[in-house]
N, C-alpha and C positions, 0 to 999 in steps of 0.2 A: 188684330191682336194673334200674336203667335202663341201654339201651343204651348211653348215652355214659358211665356207672360200667362197665360191665362191658369197655369200649374199652379204660378206660385200667390198667382191673386186668389186663388180658392185657399192654398192653404194657410195663406196669410189669414185668412178670412178666418177659418175652422180653427187656427192658433190664437187667434183672440177668443174664440168662444171656450175653446176648453183647454188654454191655462192656466193650469191650478196650484200646478208646486212641479219645481225645475227635478225632482227628483222621481216625479209620477211619469216619465216619457210623454209628455203630453206632444211631443211632435208624431208618435204614432198614434195618438187619437186624432190627430188634427188629418194626417194620412188618410186615416180609413173613412173619416168622413168624409172626406174632400173625391174618394174614390166611389165611396154611394152615391155621391152626387151625382159624379158623372156617370156611374151606370146608370143610374134613373132617367138622366135625361138623353144615352144610347137606347133606351127601351121605349120610350114615345117617340123616336125618331127613325128607330129600324123598319125598314120593311115601308118604308114613304118614297121610295125612291129619293132620299137626301143621301145618297152615298159622299158628296163631300163634306156635308153633316157628321156624318158618324164617323167619317175616317179625321174628321176633326178633330173629336171626343176621343175618338183612340189613340188619338197622339197625344192629347191632354194628359189619360189616362196613365199611358207611357212615363207622362215626363211628372207626374205626382208619385209615381212608385220609387223614380231615381231620384229624388231627393230624400 
């Protein structure tokens, strides 16, 4: 799965959880939740010589921010 596809998947899942009211900016909340998840993943793999995975998740994070 590409970083862009993973970013969309995470945002879609977070949207479903955070959606309450169109006027309440649910997209902002979904982005924040998705970014928290990605940051936690990066923390877990950081320093374990998994640079390919770290690079992938950093790319996912950038895709989330672009959306």
